[in-house]
N, CA, C, O and the ligand as a Tripos MOL2 file, in Angstrom:
@<TRIPOS>MOLECULE
protein
  309   307    78     0     0
PROTEIN
NO_CHARGES

@<TRIPOS>ATOM
      1 N          11.7010  -22.9940  -12.0930 N.3       1 MET1
      2 CA         10.4230  -22.5280  -12.6920 C.3       1 MET1
      3 C          10.0430  -23.4600  -13.8170 C.2       1 MET1
      4 O          10.9000  -24.1140  -14.4110 O.2       1 MET1
      5 N           8.6540  -23.5270  -14.1320 N.am      2 TYR2
      6 CA          8.1110  -24.5660  -14.9980 C.3       2 TYR2
      7 C           7.3900  -23.6250  -16.1150 C.2       2 TYR2
      8 O           6.9250  -22.5150  -15.8610 O.2       2 TYR2
      9 N           7.3750  -24.2370  -17.3630 N.am      3 CYS3
     10 CA          6.7640  -23.5950  -18.4260 C.3       3 CYS3
     11 C           5.2660  -23.7240  -18.2120 C.2       3 CYS3
     12 O           4.7850  -24.8160  -17.9100 O.2       3 CYS3
     13 N           4.4930  -22.6060  -18.3630 N.am      4 LYS4
     14 CA          3.1130  -22.6480  -18.0170 C.3       4 LYS4
     15 C           2.2490  -23.2610  -19.1880 C.2       4 LYS4
     16 O           1.0550  -23.5310  -19.0650 O.2       4 LYS4
     17 N           2.9500  -23.4390  -20.2760 N.am      5 TYR5
     18 CA          2.2790  -24.0320  -21.4370 C.3       5 TYR5
     19 C           2.3300  -25.5120  -21.5550 C.2       5 TYR5
     20 O           1.3600  -26.1930  -21.8890 O.2       5 TYR5
     21 N           3.5910  -26.0090  -21.2450 N.am      6 CYS6
     22 CA          3.7190  -27.4850  -21.4470 C.3       6 CYS6
     23 C           4.2480  -28.1570  -20.1060 C.2       6 CYS6
     24 O           4.2870  -29.3820  -20.0000 O.2       6 CYS6
     25 N           4.6490  -27.3090  -19.0940 N.am      7 GLY7
     26 CA          5.0110  -27.8610  -17.7890 C.3       7 GLY7
     27 C           6.5250  -28.2960  -17.7060 C.2       7 GLY7
     28 O           7.0020  -28.8140  -16.6970 O.2       7 GLY7
     29 N           7.1790  -28.0600  -18.7630 N.am      8 GLN8
     30 CA          8.6710  -28.4210  -18.7990 C.3       8 GLN8
     31 C           9.3660  -27.5640  -17.8340 C.2       8 GLN8
     32 O           9.0750  -26.3720  -17.7340 O.2       8 GLN8
     33 N          10.3460  -28.1640  -17.0600 N.am      9 GLN9
     34 CA         11.1630  -27.3840  -16.1610 C.3       9 GLN9
     35 C          12.1170  -26.6020  -16.9540 C.2       9 GLN9
     36 O          12.7400  -27.1030  -17.8900 O.2       9 GLN9
     37 N          12.2390  -25.3790  -16.5910 N.am     10 LEU10
     38 CA         13.1490  -24.4060  -17.3190 C.3      10 LEU10
     39 C          14.2170  -23.8810  -16.3980 C.2      10 LEU10
     40 O          14.0650  -23.9100  -15.1770 O.2      10 LEU10
     41 N          15.2470  -23.4210  -16.9510 N.am     11 ALA11
     42 CA         16.3610  -22.8260  -16.2170 C.3      11 ALA11
     43 C          15.9040  -21.5270  -15.6510 C.2      11 ALA11
     44 O          15.0470  -20.8960  -16.2700 O.2      11 ALA11
     45 N          16.3460  -21.1070  -14.6350 N.am     12 GLU12
     46 CA         16.0240  -19.8380  -13.9510 C.3      12 GLU12
     47 C          16.3940  -18.6980  -14.8600 C.2      12 GLU12
     48 O          17.5400  -18.5840  -15.2950 O.2      12 GLU12
     49 N          15.3650  -17.7960  -15.1700 N.am     13 GLY13
     50 CA         15.6810  -16.7240  -15.9740 C.3      13 GLY13
     51 C          15.5460  -16.9920  -17.5160 C.2      13 GLY13
     52 O          15.8610  -16.1640  -18.3710 O.2      13 GLY13
     53 N          15.0680  -18.1790  -17.7620 N.am     14 ALA14
     54 CA         14.8760  -18.5560  -19.3390 C.3      14 ALA14
     55 C          13.7610  -17.7010  -19.9110 C.2      14 ALA14
     56 O          12.7160  -17.4650  -19.3040 O.2      14 ALA14
     57 N          14.0530  -17.2630  -21.0990 N.am     15 VAL15
     58 CA         13.2030  -16.4570  -21.8530 C.3      15 VAL15
     59 C          12.1510  -17.3010  -22.7050 C.2      15 VAL15
     60 O          10.9570  -17.0140  -22.7890 O.2      15 VAL15
     61 N          12.7550  -18.3540  -23.3050 N.am     16 PHE16
     62 CA         12.0390  -19.2560  -24.1830 C.3      16 PHE16
     63 C          11.9930  -20.6630  -23.5780 C.2      16 PHE16
     64 O          12.9530  -21.1290  -22.9640 O.2      16 PHE16
     65 N          10.8740  -21.3070  -23.7680 N.am     17 CYS17
     66 CA         10.8430  -22.6930  -23.3210 C.3      17 CYS17
     67 C          11.5340  -23.6370  -24.4410 C.2      17 CYS17
     68 O          11.1850  -23.5890  -25.6200 O.2      17 CYS17
     69 N          12.4800  -24.4430  -23.9910 N.am     18 HIS18
     70 CA         13.2160  -25.1990  -24.9330 C.3      18 HIS18
     71 C          12.4240  -26.4260  -25.2890 C.2      18 HIS18
     72 O          12.8710  -27.1490  -26.1790 O.2      18 HIS18
     73 N          11.3320  -26.7290  -24.7110 N.am     19 SER19
     74 CA         10.4320  -27.8500  -25.0620 C.3      19 SER19
     75 C           9.3620  -27.4790  -26.1270 C.2      19 SER19
     76 O           9.2070  -28.1530  -27.1460 O.2      19 SER19
     77 N           8.6560  -26.4050  -25.8450 N.am     20 CYS20
     78 CA          7.5540  -26.0710  -26.8250 C.3      20 CYS20
     79 C           7.9300  -24.7220  -27.5640 C.2      20 CYS20
     80 O           7.1850  -24.3090  -28.4530 O.2      20 CYS20
     81 N           8.9960  -24.0770  -27.2350 N.am     21 GLY21
     82 CA          9.4550  -22.9630  -27.9470 C.3      21 GLY21
     83 C           8.6550  -21.6380  -27.6540 C.2      21 GLY21
     84 O           8.9110  -20.5890  -28.2440 O.2      21 GLY21
     85 N           7.6730  -21.7590  -26.7050 N.am     22 ARG22
     86 CA          6.9830  -20.5360  -26.4350 C.3      22 ARG22
     87 C           7.7810  -19.5130  -25.5690 C.2      22 ARG22
     88 O           8.7230  -19.8910  -24.8720 O.2      22 ARG22
     89 N           7.4050  -18.2700  -25.6250 N.am     23 LYS23
     90 CA          8.0970  -17.3190  -24.7630 C.3      23 LYS23
     91 C           7.5360  -17.4040  -23.3790 C.2      23 LYS23
     92 O           6.3300  -17.4070  -23.1360 O.2      23 LYS23
     93 N           8.5310  -17.4740  -22.4500 N.am     24 TYR24
     94 CA          8.1750  -17.4800  -21.1010 C.3      24 TYR24
     95 C           7.9190  -15.9960  -20.6090 C.2      24 TYR24
     96 O           8.8310  -15.1750  -20.5080 O.2      24 TYR24
     97 N           6.6770  -15.7440  -20.3310 N.am     25 VAL25
     98 CA          6.3770  -14.3570  -20.0760 C.3      25 VAL25
     99 C           6.0940  -13.9800  -18.6560 C.2      25 VAL25
    100 O           5.7290  -12.8370  -18.3800 O.2      25 VAL25
    101 N           6.2520  -14.9060  -17.7490 N.am     26 GLU26
    102 CA          5.9400  -14.6800  -16.3240 C.3      26 GLU26
    103 C           6.7250  -13.5230  -15.7520 C.2      26 GLU26
    104 O           6.2160  -12.6920  -15.0000 O.2      26 GLU26
    105 N           8.0190  -13.5040  -16.1520 N.am     27 LYS27
    106 CA          8.9040  -12.5070  -15.6260 C.3      27 LYS27
    107 C           8.4790  -11.0390  -16.1160 C.2      27 LYS27
    108 O           8.5880  -10.0380  -15.4070 O.2      27 LYS27
    109 N           7.9500  -11.0500  -17.5030 N.am     28 LYS28
    110 CA          7.6260   -9.7830  -18.0290 C.3      28 LYS28
    111 C           6.3450   -9.3000  -17.5090 C.2      28 LYS28
    112 O           6.1150   -8.0910  -17.5000 O.2      28 LYS28
    113 N           5.4530  -10.1940  -17.0530 N.am     29 LYS29
    114 CA          4.1570   -9.8280  -16.6240 C.3      29 LYS29
    115 C           4.2840   -8.9990  -15.3840 C.2      29 LYS29
    116 O           3.3760   -8.2190  -15.0940 O.2      29 LYS29
    117 N           5.3000   -9.1100  -14.6680 N.am     30 LYS30
    118 CA          5.4140   -8.3100  -13.3690 C.3      30 LYS30
    119 C           5.6670   -6.8330  -13.6030 C.2      30 LYS30
    120 O           5.3310   -5.9790  -12.7820 O.2      30 LYS30
    121 N           6.2480   -6.5730  -14.7090 N.am     31 GLU31
    122 CA          6.6370   -5.0620  -15.0100 C.3      31 GLU31
    123 C           5.4870   -4.1570  -15.1160 C.2      31 GLU31
    124 O           5.5220   -3.1030  -14.4800 O.2      31 GLU31
    125 N           4.3920   -4.4660  -15.9000 N.am     32 PRO32
    126 CA          3.2620   -3.4400  -15.9730 C.3      32 PRO32
    127 C           2.7960   -3.2110  -14.5730 C.2      32 PRO32
    128 O           2.4780   -2.0550  -14.2940 O.2      32 PRO32
    129 N           2.7010   -4.1610  -13.6170 N.am     33 ASP33
    130 CA          2.0970   -3.9760  -12.3450 C.3      33 ASP33
    131 C           2.9670   -2.9330  -11.5210 C.2      33 ASP33
    132 O           2.4610   -2.0400  -10.8420 O.2      33 ASP33
    133 N           4.2850   -3.1380  -11.6500 N.am     34 GLU34
    134 CA          5.1870   -2.2170  -10.9250 C.3      34 GLU34
    135 C           5.0300   -0.8460  -11.5420 C.2      34 GLU34
    136 O           5.0400    0.1610  -10.8340 O.2      34 GLU34
    137 N           4.8850   -0.7960  -12.8630 N.am     35 LYS35
    138 CA          4.7230    0.5320  -13.5040 C.3      35 LYS35
    139 C           3.4320    1.2170  -13.1370 C.2      35 LYS35
    140 O           3.3640    2.4280  -12.9260 O.2      35 LYS35
    141 N           2.3810    0.3610  -13.0690 N.am     36 LYS36
    142 CA          1.0740    0.8920  -12.6830 C.3      36 LYS36
    143 C           1.1110    1.4840  -11.2610 C.2      36 LYS36
    144 O           0.5620    2.5430  -10.9540 O.2      36 LYS36
    145 N           1.8420    0.6650  -10.3890 N.am     37 GLU37
    146 CA          1.9530    1.1410   -8.9700 C.3      37 GLU37
    147 C           2.6390    2.4850   -8.9350 C.2      37 GLU37
    148 O           2.2400    3.3820   -8.1920 O.2      37 GLU37
    149 N           3.6710    2.6170   -9.7410 N.am     38 PHE38
    150 CA          4.4710    3.8300   -9.7780 C.3      38 PHE38
    151 C           3.5850    5.0430  -10.3070 C.2      38 PHE38
    152 O           3.7140    6.1730   -9.8350 O.2      38 PHE38
    153 N           2.6810    4.7390  -11.3110 N.am     39 ILE39
    154 CA          1.8800    5.7380  -11.8550 C.3      39 ILE39
    155 C           0.8760    6.2240  -10.7900 C.2      39 ILE39
    156 O           0.5520    7.4040  -10.6580 O.2      39 ILE39
    157 N           0.4000    5.1670  -10.0200 N.am     40 ASP40
    158 CA         -0.6390    5.4980   -9.0210 C.3      40 ASP40
    159 C           0.0050    6.3570   -7.8580 C.2      40 ASP40
    160 O          -0.6440    7.2420   -7.2990 O.2      40 ASP40
    161 N           1.2500    6.0690   -7.5350 N.am     41 VAL41
    162 CA          1.8850    6.8750   -6.5450 C.3      41 VAL41
    163 C           2.0020    8.2980   -7.1300 C.2      41 VAL41
    164 O           1.7270    9.2870   -6.4510 O.2      41 VAL41
    165 N           2.4170    8.3700   -8.4060 N.am     42 LYS42
    166 CA          2.5870    9.7150   -8.9860 C.3      42 LYS42
    167 C           1.3050   10.4710   -9.0150 C.2      42 LYS42
    168 O           1.2620   11.6700   -8.7410 O.2      42 LYS42
    169 N           0.2340    9.7520   -9.3550 N.am     43 ALA43
    170 CA         -1.0600   10.3900   -9.4070 C.3      43 ALA43
    171 C          -1.4990   10.8210   -7.9380 C.2      43 ALA43
    172 O          -2.1390   11.8530   -7.7390 O.2      43 ALA43
    173 N          -1.1460   10.0370   -7.0250 N.am     44 TYR44
    174 CA         -1.4970   10.3630   -5.6150 C.3      44 TYR44
    175 C          -0.7910   11.6840   -5.1600 C.2      44 TYR44
    176 O          -1.4000   12.5610   -4.5470 O.2      44 TYR44
    177 N           0.4800   11.7680   -5.4840 N.am     45 TRP45
    178 CA          1.2530   12.9680   -5.2520 C.3      45 TRP45
    179 C           0.7470   14.2520   -5.9660 C.2      45 TRP45
    180 O           0.7560   15.3660   -5.4420 O.2      45 TRP45
    181 N           0.3190   13.9830   -7.1770 N.am     46 GLN46
    182 CA         -0.1930   15.0200   -8.0700 C.3      46 GLN46
    183 C          -1.6040   15.5320   -7.4280 C.2      46 GLN46
    184 O          -1.8730   16.7320   -7.3600 O.2      46 GLN46
    185 N          -2.4110   14.5820   -6.9970 N.am     47 ASN47
    186 CA         -3.6060   14.9150   -6.3070 C.3      47 ASN47
    187 C          -3.3500   15.6290   -5.0290 C.2      47 ASN47
    188 O          -4.0750   16.5750   -4.7200 O.2      47 ASN47
    189 N          -2.3990   15.2580   -4.2840 N.am     48 LEU48
    190 CA         -2.0590   15.9680   -3.0370 C.3      48 LEU48
    191 C          -1.5470   17.3110   -3.3010 C.2      48 LEU48
    192 O          -1.8450   18.2180   -2.5240 O.2      48 LEU48
    193 N          -0.7510   17.5480   -4.3960 N.am     49 ALA49
    194 CA         -0.2980   18.8440   -4.7470 C.3      49 ALA49
    195 C          -1.5140   19.7540   -5.1440 C.2      49 ALA49
    196 O          -1.5780   20.9390   -4.8190 O.2      49 ALA49
    197 N          -2.4660   19.1040   -5.8680 N.am     50 PHE50
    198 CA         -3.6590   19.8660   -6.3590 C.3      50 PHE50
    199 C          -4.4590   20.2570   -5.0850 C.2      50 PHE50
    200 O          -4.9590   21.3790   -4.9990 O.2      50 PHE50
    201 N          -4.5800   19.3530   -4.1150 N.am     51 PHE51
    202 CA         -5.3960   19.6240   -2.8550 C.3      51 PHE51
    203 C          -4.6390   20.7550   -2.1040 C.2      51 PHE51
    204 O          -5.2960   21.6520   -1.5760 O.2      51 PHE51
    205 N          -3.4000   20.7490   -2.0430 N.am     52 LYS52
    206 CA         -2.6250   21.8320   -1.2980 C.3      52 LYS52
    207 C          -2.9140   23.1520   -2.0040 C.2      52 LYS52
    208 O          -3.1440   24.1790   -1.3660 O.2      52 LYS52
    209 N          -2.8970   23.1030   -3.3620 N.am     53 LYS53
    210 CA         -3.1590   24.3520   -4.0900 C.3      53 LYS53
    211 C          -4.5270   24.8850   -3.8340 C.2      53 LYS53
    212 O          -4.7230   26.0830   -3.6300 O.2      53 LYS53
    213 N          -5.5210   23.9430   -3.8460 N.am     54 VAL54
    214 CA         -6.9630   24.3380   -3.5320 C.3      54 VAL54
    215 C          -7.1080   24.9600   -2.1800 C.2      54 VAL54
    216 O          -7.8420   25.9300   -1.9910 O.2      54 VAL54
    217 N          -6.3180   24.3230   -1.1360 N.am     55 CYS55
    218 CA         -6.4390   24.7860    0.2200 C.3      55 CYS55
    219 C          -5.8170   26.1820    0.3110 C.2      55 CYS55
    220 O          -6.3600   27.0380    1.0090 O.2      55 CYS55
    221 N          -4.6750   26.4450   -0.3860 N.am     56 PHE56
    222 CA         -4.1320   27.6530   -0.3600 C.3      56 PHE56
    223 C          -4.9750   28.7670   -0.9830 C.2      56 PHE56
    224 O          -5.0180   29.8800   -0.4580 O.2      56 PHE56
    225 N          -5.6160   28.4850   -2.0530 N.am     57 ILE57
    226 CA         -6.4240   29.4910   -2.7860 C.3      57 ILE57
    227 C          -7.6850   29.6660   -1.8440 C.2      57 ILE57
    228 O          -8.1160   30.8060   -1.6740 O.2      57 ILE57
    229 N          -8.2420   28.6820   -1.2780 N.am     58 PHE58
    230 CA         -9.3980   28.7750   -0.4440 C.3      58 PHE58
    231 C          -9.0690   29.6770    0.8290 C.2      58 PHE58
    232 O          -9.8500   30.5560    1.1950 O.2      58 PHE58
    233 N          -7.9600   29.4300    1.4310 N.am     59 THR59
    234 CA         -7.4890   30.1990    2.5620 C.3      59 THR59
    235 C          -7.2620   31.6640    2.2320 C.2      59 THR59
    236 O          -7.6360   32.5510    2.9990 O.2      59 THR59
    237 N          -6.6690   31.8990    1.1270 N.am     60 PHE60
    238 CA         -6.4720   33.3000    0.5810 C.3      60 PHE60
    239 C          -7.7660   33.8820    0.3290 C.2      60 PHE60
    240 O          -7.9810   35.0220    0.7390 O.2      60 PHE60
    241 N          -8.6970   33.2140   -0.3250 N.am     61 PHE61
    242 CA         -9.9600   33.7580   -0.5710 C.3      61 PHE61
    243 C         -10.7570   34.1030    0.6090 C.2      61 PHE61
    244 O         -11.4070   35.1480    0.6020 O.2      61 PHE61
    245 N         -10.7650   33.2740    1.6780 N.am     62 VAL62
    246 CA        -11.5110   33.5380    2.9260 C.3      62 VAL62
    247 C         -10.7840   34.7530    3.5950 C.2      62 VAL62
    248 O         -11.4790   35.6440    4.0820 O.2      62 VAL62
    249 N          -9.5110   34.8280    3.6390 N.am     63 ALA63
    250 CA         -8.8020   35.9200    4.1760 C.3      63 ALA63
    251 C          -9.2050   37.2400    3.5480 C.2      63 ALA63
    252 O          -9.4720   38.2210    4.2420 O.2      63 ALA63
    253 N          -9.2450   37.2460    2.2320 N.am     64 ALA64
    254 CA         -9.5710   38.3950    1.4090 C.3      64 ALA64
    255 C         -11.0330   38.8500    1.7290 C.2      64 ALA64
    256 O         -11.3140   40.0380    1.8810 O.2      64 ALA64
    257 N         -11.9530   37.8300    1.8240 N.am     65 LEU65
    258 CA        -13.3300   38.0560    2.0270 C.3      65 LEU65
    259 C         -13.4690   38.6140    3.4710 C.2      65 LEU65
    260 O         -14.2410   39.5480    3.6880 O.2      65 LEU65
    261 N         -12.7420   38.0620    4.4400 N.am     66 TRP66
    262 CA        -12.8670   38.4930    5.7790 C.3      66 TRP66
    263 C         -12.3720   40.0140    5.9790 C.2      66 TRP66
    264 O         -13.0120   40.8310    6.6410 O.2      66 TRP66
    265 N         -11.1450   40.2960    5.3200 N.am     67 SER67
    266 CA        -10.6390   41.5780    5.4350 C.3      67 SER67
    267 C         -11.5590   42.6410    4.6710 C.2      67 SER67
    268 O         -11.6530   43.8010    5.0720 O.2      67 SER67
    269 N         -12.2020   42.1830    3.5900 N.am     68 ALA68
    270 CA        -13.1160   43.1000    2.9170 C.3      68 ALA68
    271 C         -14.3750   43.3390    3.8120 C.2      68 ALA68
    272 O         -14.8820   44.4590    3.8840 O.2      68 ALA68
    273 N         -14.8520   42.3010    4.4700 N.am     69 LEU69
    274 CA        -15.9600   42.3720    5.4160 C.3      69 LEU69
    275 C         -15.7150   43.3170    6.6090 C.2      69 LEU69
    276 O         -16.6020   44.0540    7.0410 O.2      69 LEU69
    277 N         -14.5080   43.2620    7.1060 N.am     70 LEU70
    278 CA        -14.0280   44.0830    8.2430 C.3      70 LEU70
    279 C         -13.9850   45.5340    7.7670 C.2      70 LEU70
    280 O         -14.4020   46.4550    8.4690 O.2      70 LEU70
    281 N         -13.4700   45.7020    6.5600 N.am     71 THR71
    282 CA        -13.3600   47.0940    6.0450 C.3      71 THR71
    283 C         -14.7940   47.6780    5.7410 C.2      71 THR71
    284 O         -15.0030   48.8750    5.9350 O.2      71 THR71
    285 N         -15.6930   46.9210    5.3090 N.am     72 VAL72
    286 CA        -17.0070   47.3580    5.0780 C.3      72 VAL72
    287 C         -17.7220   47.7010    6.3620 C.2      72 VAL72
    288 O         -18.4230   48.7080    6.4590 O.2      72 VAL72
    289 N         -17.5360   46.8700    7.3140 N.am     73 SER73
    290 CA        -18.1910   47.0240    8.6190 C.3      73 SER73
    291 C         -17.5300   48.2140    9.3830 C.2      73 SER73
    292 O         -18.1890   48.8450   10.2090 O.2      73 SER73
    293 N         -16.2530   48.5150    9.1150 N.am     74 PHE74
    294 CA        -15.5820   49.7110    9.7110 C.3      74 PHE74
    295 C         -16.2510   50.8940    9.2310 C.2      74 PHE74
    296 O         -16.5940   51.7480   10.0480 O.2      74 PHE74
    297 N         -16.5090   51.0660    7.8130 N.am     75 PHE75
    298 CA        -17.0540   52.1800    7.2160 C.3      75 PHE75
    299 C         -18.5700   52.4040    7.5250 C.2      75 PHE75
    300 O         -19.0580   53.5180    7.7120 O.2      75 PHE75
    301 N         -19.2480   51.2530    7.5580 N.am     76 VAL76
    302 CA        -20.7000   51.2670    7.7910 C.3      76 VAL76
    303 C         -20.8870   51.5040    9.2250 C.2      76 VAL76
    304 O         -21.7100   52.3510    9.5710 O.2      76 VAL76
    305 N         -20.1930   50.8300   10.1230 N.am     77 GLY77
    306 CA        -20.4870   50.9050   11.5780 C.3      77 GLY77
    307 C         -19.8780   52.2570   12.0940 C.2      77 GLY77
    308 O         -19.9830   52.5680   13.2810 O.2      77 GLY77
    309 ZN          6.9010  -25.1150  -22.8110 Zn       78 ZN78
@<TRIPOS>BOND
     1     1     2 1
     2     2     3 1
     3     3     4 2
     4     3     5 am
     5     5     6 1
     6     6     7 1
     7     7     8 2
     8     7     9 am
     9     9    10 1
    10    10    11 1
    11    11    12 2
    12    11    13 am
    13    13    14 1
    14    14    15 1
    15    15    16 2
    16    15    17 am
    17    17    18 1
    18    18    19 1
    19    19    20 2
    20    19    21 am
    21    21    22 1
    22    22    23 1
    23    23    24 2
    24    23    25 am
    25    25    26 1
    26    26    27 1
    27    27    28 2
    28    27    29 am
    29    29    30 1
    30    30    31 1
    31    31    32 2
    32    31    33 am
    33    33    34 1
    34    34    35 1
    35    35    36 2
    36    35    37 am
    37    37    38 1
    38    38    39 1
    39    39    40 2
    40    39    41 am
    41    41    42 1
    42    42    43 1
    43    43    44 2
    44    43    45 am
    45    45    46 1
    46    46    47 1
    47    47    48 2
    48    47    49 am
    49    49    50 1
    50    50    51 1
    51    51    52 2
    52    51    53 am
    53    53    54 1
    54    54    55 1
    55    55    56 2
    56    55    57 am
    57    57    58 1
    58    58    59 1
    59    59    60 2
    60    59    61 am
    61    61    62 1
    62    62    63 1
    63    63    64 2
    64    63    65 am
    65    65    66 1
    66    66    67 1
    67    67    68 2
    68    67    69 am
    69    69    70 1
    70    70    71 1
    71    71    72 2
    72    71    73 am
    73    73    74 1
    74    74    75 1
    75    75    76 2
    76    75    77 am
    77    77    78 1
    78    78    79 1
    79    79    80 2
    80    79    81 am
    81    81    82 1
    82    82    83 1
    83    83    84 2
    84    83    85 am
    85    85    86 1
    86    86    87 1
    87    87    88 2
    88    87    89 am
    89    89    90 1
    90    90    91 1
    91    91    92 2
    92    91    93 am
    93    93    94 1
    94    94    95 1
    95    95    96 2
    96    95    97 am
    97    97    98 1
    98    98    99 1
    99    99   100 2
   100    99   101 am
   101   101   102 1
   102   102   103 1
   103   103   104 2
   104   103   105 am
   105   105   106 1
   106   106   107 1
   107   107   108 2
   108   107   109 am
   109   109   110 1
   110   110   111 1
   111   111   112 2
   112   111   113 am
   113   113   114 1
   114   114   115 1
   115   115   116 2
   116   115   117 am
   117   117   118 1
   118   118   119 1
   119   119   120 2
   120   119   121 am
   121   121   122 1
   122   122   123 1
   123   123   124 2
   124   123   125 am
   125   125   126 1
   126   126   127 1
   127   127   128 2
   128   127   129 am
   129   129   130 1
   130   130   131 1
   131   131   132 2
   132   131   133 am
   133   133   134 1
   134   134   135 1
   135   135   136 2
   136   135   137 am
   137   137   138 1
   138   138   139 1
   139   139   140 2
   140   139   141 am
   141   141   142 1
   142   142   143 1
   143   143   144 2
   144   143   145 am
   145   145   146 1
   146   146   147 1
   147   147   148 2
   148   147   149 am
   149   149   150 1
   150   150   151 1
   151   151   152 2
   152   151   153 am
   153   153   154 1
   154   154   155 1
   155   155   156 2
   156   155   157 am
   157   157   158 1
   158   158   159 1
   159   159   160 2
   160   159   161 am
   161   161   162 1
   162   162   163 1
   163   163   164 2
   164   163   165 am
   165   165   166 1
   166   166   167 1
   167   167   168 2
   168   167   169 am
   169   169   170 1
   170   170   171 1
   171   171   172 2
   172   171   173 am
   173   173   174 1
   174   174   175 1
   175   175   176 2
   176   175   177 am
   177   177   178 1
   178   178   179 1
   179   179   180 2
   180   179   181 am
   181   181   182 1
   182   182   183 1
   183   183   184 2
   184   183   185 am
   185   185   186 1
   186   186   187 1
   187   187   188 2
   188   187   189 am
   189   189   190 1
   190   190   191 1
   191   191   192 2
   192   191   193 am
   193   193   194 1
   194   194   195 1
   195   195   196 2
   196   195   197 am
   197   197   198 1
   198   198   199 1
   199   199   200 2
   200   199   201 am
   201   201   202 1
   202   202   203 1
   203   203   204 2
   204   203   205 am
   205   205   206 1
   206   206   207 1
   207   207   208 2
   208   207   209 am
   209   209   210 1
   210   210   211 1
   211   211   212 2
   212   211   213 am
   213   213   214 1
   214   214   215 1
   215   215   216 2
   216   215   217 am
   217   217   218 1
   218   218   219 1
   219   219   220 2
   220   219   221 am
   221   221   222 1
   222   222   223 1
   223   223   224 2
   224   223   225 am
   225   225   226 1
   226   226   227 1
   227   227   228 2
   228   227   229 am
   229   229   230 1
   230   230   231 1
   231   231   232 2
   232   231   233 am
   233   233   234 1
   234   234   235 1
   235   235   236 2
   236   235   237 am
   237   237   238 1
   238   238   239 1
   239   239   240 2
   240   239   241 am
   241   241   242 1
   242   242   243 1
   243   243   244 2
   244   243   245 am
   245   245   246 1
   246   246   247 1
   247   247   248 2
   248   247   249 am
   249   249   250 1
   250   250   251 1
   251   251   252 2
   252   251   253 am
   253   253   254 1
   254   254   255 1
   255   255   256 2
   256   255   257 am
   257   257   258 1
   258   258   259 1
   259   259   260 2
   260   259   261 am
   261   261   262 1
   262   262   263 1
   263   263   264 2
   264   263   265 am
   265   265   266 1
   266   266   267 1
   267   267   268 2
   268   267   269 am
   269   269   270 1
   270   270   271 1
   271   271   272 2
   272   271   273 am
   273   273   274 1
   274   274   275 1
   275   275   276 2
   276   275   277 am
   277   277   278 1
   278   278   279 1
   279   279   280 2
   280   279   281 am
   281   281   282 1
   282   282   283 1
   283   283   284 2
   284   283   285 am
   285   285   286 1
   286   286   287 1
   287   287   288 2
   288   287   289 am
   289   289   290 1
   290   290   291 1
   291   291   292 2
   292   291   293 am
   293   293   294 1
   294   294   295 1
   295   295   296 2
   296   295   297 am
   297   297   298 1
   298   298   299 1
   299   299   300 2
   300   299   301 am
   301   301   302 1
   302   302   303 1
   303   303   304 2
   304   303   305 am
   305   305   306 1
   306   306   307 1
   307   307   308 2
@<TRIPOS>SUBSTRUCTURE
     1 MET1         2 RESIDUE 1 A MET
     2 TYR2         6 RESIDUE 1 A TYR
     3 CYS3        10 RESIDUE 1 A CYS
     4 LYS4        14 RESIDUE 1 A LYS
     5 TYR5        18 RESIDUE 1 A TYR
     6 CYS6        22 RESIDUE 1 A CYS
     7 GLY7        26 RESIDUE 1 A GLY
     8 GLN8        30 RESIDUE 1 A GLN
     9 GLN9        34 RESIDUE 1 A GLN
    10 LEU10       38 RESIDUE 1 A LEU
    11 ALA11       42 RESIDUE 1 A ALA
    12 GLU12       46 RESIDUE 1 A GLU
    13 GLY13       50 RESIDUE 1 A GLY
    14 ALA14       54 RESIDUE 1 A ALA
    15 VAL15       58 RESIDUE 1 A VAL
    16 PHE16       62 RESIDUE 1 A PHE
    17 CYS17       66 RESIDUE 1 A CYS
    18 HIS18       70 RESIDUE 1 A HIS
    19 SER19       74 RESIDUE 1 A SER
    20 CYS20       78 RESIDUE 1 A CYS
    21 GLY21       82 RESIDUE 1 A GLY
    22 ARG22       86 RESIDUE 1 A ARG
    23 LYS23       90 RESIDUE 1 A LYS
    24 TYR24       94 RESIDUE 1 A TYR
    25 VAL25       98 RESIDUE 1 A VAL
    26 GLU26      102 RESIDUE 1 A GLU
    27 LYS27      106 RESIDUE 1 A LYS
    28 LYS28      110 RESIDUE 1 A LYS
    29 LYS29      114 RESIDUE 1 A LYS
    30 LYS30      118 RESIDUE 1 A LYS
    31 GLU31      122 RESIDUE 1 A GLU
    32 PRO32      126 RESIDUE 1 A PRO
    33 ASP33      130 RESIDUE 1 A ASP
    34 GLU34      134 RESIDUE 1 A GLU
    35 LYS35      138 RESIDUE 1 A LYS
    36 LYS36      142 RESIDUE 1 A LYS
    37 GLU37      146 RESIDUE 1 A GLU
    38 PHE38      150 RESIDUE 1 A PHE
    39 ILE39      154 RESIDUE 1 A ILE
    40 ASP40      158 RESIDUE 1 A ASP
    41 VAL41      162 RESIDUE 1 A VAL
    42 LYS42      166 RESIDUE 1 A LYS
    43 ALA43      170 RESIDUE 1 A ALA
    44 TYR44      174 RESIDUE 1 A TYR
    45 TRP45      178 RESIDUE 1 A TRP
    46 GLN46      182 RESIDUE 1 A GLN
    47 ASN47      186 RESIDUE 1 A ASN
    48 LEU48      190 RESIDUE 1 A LEU
    49 ALA49      194 RESIDUE 1 A ALA
    50 PHE50      198 RESIDUE 1 A PHE
    51 PHE51      202 RESIDUE 1 A PHE
    52 LYS52      206 RESIDUE 1 A LYS
    53 LYS53      210 RESIDUE 1 A LYS
    54 VAL54      214 RESIDUE 1 A VAL
    55 CYS55      218 RESIDUE 1 A CYS
    56 PHE56      222 RESIDUE 1 A PHE
    57 ILE57      226 RESIDUE 1 A ILE
    58 PHE58      230 RESIDUE 1 A PHE
    59 THR59      234 RESIDUE 1 A THR
    60 PHE60      238 RESIDUE 1 A PHE
    61 PHE61      242 RESIDUE 1 A PHE
    62 VAL62      246 RESIDUE 1 A VAL
    63 ALA63      250 RESIDUE 1 A ALA
    64 ALA64      254 RESIDUE 1 A ALA
    65 LEU65      258 RESIDUE 1 A LEU
    66 TRP66      262 RESIDUE 1 A TRP
    67 SER67      266 RESIDUE 1 A SER
    68 ALA68      270 RESIDUE 1 A ALA
    69 LEU69      274 RESIDUE 1 A LEU
    70 LEU70      278 RESIDUE 1 A LEU
    71 THR71      282 RESIDUE 1 A THR
    72 VAL72      286 RESIDUE 1 A VAL
    73 SER73      290 RESIDUE 1 A SER
    74 PHE74      294 RESIDUE 1 A PHE
    75 PHE75      298 RESIDUE 1 A PHE
    76 VAL76      302 RESIDUE 1 A VAL
    77 GLY77      306 RESIDUE 1 A GLY
    78 ZN78       309 GROUP 0 **** ****
């Protein structure tokens, strides 16, 4: 790998450039992306769990409404 500031060839895994003294940050730059991806996956599963909850409540609501309608129609009819 090469220093992105001065172009000096660096040892693999070097943290600082021995030529210009700057911190070699390319390796650290990848970490936030991985973390972001992890958060996105987590948010996706949270959204899915929320969607499942909404579906369950909606189904329960429709079932309750339907049984109430049947009961009313039984007494009215
Ligand atoms: Zn350098």
